C-alpha positions as CSV (number, residue, x, y, z in Angstrom):
1,X,-8.7,19.2,5.9
2,X,-9.0,17.2,9.1
3,X,-6.2,16.2,11.4
4,X,-6.5,12.6,10.3
5,X,-6.3,13.6,6.6
6,X,-3.1,15.4,7.4
7,X,-1.6,12.8,9.6
8,X,-2.4,9.5,7.8
9,X,-0.4,9.3,4.6
10,X,-1.2,6.8,1.9
11,X,1.6,4.5,0.7
12,X,1.3,2.5,-2.5
13,X,3.8,-0.3,-2.9
14,X,4.1,-0.5,-6.8
15,X,7.7,-1.5,-7.5
16,X,7.4,-5.2,-8.4
17,X,8.5,-6.6,-11.7
18,X,5.7,-9.2,-12.1
19,X,8.0,-12.3,-12.4
20,X,5.0,-14.6,-12.6
21,X,3.4,-12.4,-15.2
22,X,6.2,-12.7,-17.7
23,X,8.0,-9.7,-16.4
24,X,5.1,-7.3,-16.8
25,X,5.2,-4.8,-13.9
26,X,2.0,-4.8,-12.0
27,X,1.9,-1.0,-11.8
28,X,1.3,-0.9,-15.5
29,X,-1.4,-3.6,-15.8
30,X,-4.6,-2.0,-17.0
31,X,-7.9,-2.1,-15.1
32,X,-10.9,-0.2,-16.5
33,X,-8.6,1.5,-19.0
34,X,-6.0,2.9,-16.6
35,X,-2.8,1.5,-14.9
36,X,-3.3,-0.3,-11.6
37,X,-1.0,2.2,-9.9
38,X,-3.5,4.9,-10.7
39,X,-6.3,3.0,-9.1
40,X,-4.4,2.4,-5.9
41,X,-3.3,6.0,-5.5
42,X,-6.9,7.1,-6.3
43,X,-8.3,4.7,-3.7
44,X,-6.1,6.2,-1.0
45,X,-7.0,9.7,-2.0
46,X,-10.7,8.9,-2.1
47,X,-10.4,7.1,1.2
48,X,-9.2,10.3,2.9
49,X,-5.4,10.4,2.6
50,X,-4.3,13.9,1.5
51,X,-0.7,12.8,1.1
52,X,0.1,9.8,-1.1
53,X,3.6,8.4,-1.7
54,X,4.0,5.8,-4.4
55,X,7.1,3.5,-4.4
56,X,8.2,2.7,-7.9
57,X,10.8,0.2,-9.2
58,X,10.5,-1.9,-12.3
59,X,10.1,0.3,-15.4
60,X,9.7,3.3,-13.2
61,X,10.2,5.7,-16.1
62,X,7.3,4.1,-18.0
63,X,5.1,4.3,-15.0
64,X,5.9,8.0,-14.6
65,X,5.0,8.6,-18.2
66,X,1.8,6.5,-18.4
67,X,0.1,6.9,-15.1
68,X,-1.6,10.0,-13.9
69,X,-0.1,10.5,-10.5
70,X,-0.2,14.3,-10.2
71,X,0.0,15.4,-6.5
72,X,1.6,12.1,-5.4
73,X,5.2,11.8,-4.2
74,X,7.0,9.3,-6.4
75,X,9.7,7.3,-4.5
76,X,12.2,5.3,-6.5
77,X,13.3,2.0,-4.9
78,X,16.6,1.0,-6.6
79,X,16.5,-2.3,-4.7
80,X,13.0,-3.3,-5.9
81,X,14.3,-6.7,-7.1
82,X,15.0,-7.7,-3.4
83,X,11.2,-7.8,-2.8
84,X,8.4,-6.0,-1.2
85,X,10.3,-5.5,2.1
86,X,12.7,-3.1,0.4
87,X,9.8,-1.1,-1.1
88,X,8.1,-0.8,2.3
89,X,11.4,0.4,3.8
90,X,11.8,3.0,1.0
91,X,8.3,4.2,1.4
92,X,8.5,4.6,5.2
93,X,11.8,6.4,4.8
94,X,10.3,8.8,2.4
95,X,7.6,9.7,5.0
96,X,10.1,10.3,7.8
97,X,10.3,14.0,8.5
98,X,6.8,14.8,7.1
99,X,3.8,15.6,9.3
100,X,2.6,12.0,8.8
101,X,1.7,10.2,12.1
102,X,0.9,7.0,10.2
103,X,1.3,5.3,6.8
104,X,-1.7,3.5,5.3
105,X,-0.2,0.9,3.1
106,X,-1.9,-0.4,0.0
107,X,-0.6,-3.0,-2.5
108,X,-0.8,-2.1,-6.2
109,X,-2.0,-5.5,-7.2
110,X,-5.2,-5.5,-5.3
111,X,-7.7,-3.6,-7.4
112,X,-10.6,-5.1,-5.4
113,X,-9.6,-3.1,-2.4
114,X,-10.8,0.5,-2.8
115,X,-11.7,3.7,-1.0
116,X,-14.3,2.2,1.3
117,X,-11.7,-0.2,2.9
118,X,-9.1,2.6,3.1
119,X,-11.6,4.9,4.8
120,X,-12.5,2.2,7.4
121,X,-8.9,1.5,8.3
122,X,-8.0,5.2,8.4
123,X,-10.9,5.9,10.7
124,X,-9.2,3.6,13.3
125,X,-6.2,5.9,13.5
126,X,-5.7,7.4,17.0
127,X,-2.1,8.6,17.1
128,X,1.5,7.6,16.1
129,X,1.3,4.4,18.1
130,X,-1.7,3.1,16.1
131,X,-1.4,-0.3,14.4
132,X,-4.4,-1.4,12.3
133,X,-5.1,-4.1,9.7
134,X,-8.1,-4.7,7.5
135,X,-9.5,-8.2,7.8
136,X,-11.6,-10.3,5.4
137,X,-13.9,-12.8,7.2
138,X,-11.4,-12.6,10.0
139,X,-8.2,-13.1,7.9
140,X,-5.8,-10.2,8.0
141,X,-5.0,-8.3,4.8
142,X,-4.5,-4.9,3.3
143,X,-4.7,-2.0,3.8
144,X,-2.6,-1.8,6.9
145,X,-2.0,1.3,9.0
146,X,1.4,1.7,10.6
147,X,1.8,4.4,13.2
148,X,5.1,6.3,13.0
149,X,6.2,4.9,16.3
150,X,6.3,1.5,14.6
151,X,8.2,2.5,11.4
152,X,11.7,1.7,12.6
153,X,10.6,-1.7,13.9
154,X,8.7,-2.5,10.7
155,X,11.7,-1.5,8.5
156,X,14.0,-3.7,10.5
157,X,11.8,-6.7,10.1
158,X,10.8,-6.2,6.4
159,X,12.9,-8.6,4.3
160,X,12.4,-10.3,1.0
161,X,8.7,-10.4,0.0
162,X,7.6,-10.0,3.6
163,X,6.6,-6.5,4.4
164,X,5.1,-5.9,7.8
165,X,3.8,-9.4,8.4
166,X,6.4,-10.5,11.0
167,X,6.1,-7.2,12.9
168,X,2.4,-7.4,13.0
169,X,2.5,-11.0,14.2
170,X,4.9,-10.0,17.0
171,X,2.6,-7.1,18.0
172,X,-0.8,-8.7,17.8
173,X,-1.8,-7.4,21.2
174,X,-1.6,-3.9,19.9
175,X,-3.2,-4.5,16.5
176,X,-6.7,-3.2,15.9
177,X,-8.6,-5.3,13.3
178,X,-11.2,-3.7,11.0
179,X,-13.5,-6.0,9.0
180,X,-13.7,-5.0,5.4
181,X,-15.1,-8.1,3.7
182,X,-18.4,-6.4,3.0
183,X,-16.8,-3.5,1.0
184,X,-13.7,-5.0,-0.7
185,X,-12.3,-8.2,-2.3
186,X,-8.6,-8.8,-1.4
187,X,-7.6,-10.9,-4.4
188,X,-4.1,-10.4,-5.8
189,X,-3.0,-10.2,-9.5
190,X,-0.1,-12.6,-9.3
191,X,-0.4,-15.0,-12.2
192,X,-1.6,-15.1,-15.8
193,X,-4.8,-16.7,-14.6
194,X,-5.5,-13.7,-12.4
195,X,-5.5,-11.3,-15.3
196,X,-9.0,-12.3,-15.9
197,X,-10.0,-10.4,-12.8
198,X,-9.0,-7.2,-14.5
199,X,-11.6,-5.4,-16.6
């Protein structure tokens, strides 16, 4: 196992309740016969993250029972209804005190973003001060790599459904951009119409 594999931990944000999907948690939506949360955790592992933490919230018990997440650290976010920011804070908190020098954050509702994009963003890791974002035709997206030196600042600015966006905007001069548009499609599964993107 390489230093980077040890130091860059994967972090799946999978706590949302799917308000615009009639209250169906996105983690449990099926894609290719398995829950989305499984795909996200698998993408992080296949992309080189040896440690993967998964933040759960809505119907966490059902997710634990239905998804194959062996080897992942499952993190409960009791404040998941407050938005993605609370899940990002819970996930970063769960990594504090581990050997992780960075968290590579992937959203559960982006099945078009897989191991290739994860590997590219992970490869840009240098040390605990690294700050990296995937881009798609120049537009920032996920995954995002947050060096441990930034965790406290990210957590302080993560509110509502805004995760690290405000922090990244304020630190653009330190942000490395990695184009992933040729290996991934960053669509979200947000509405009933989007369910047609799942297979």
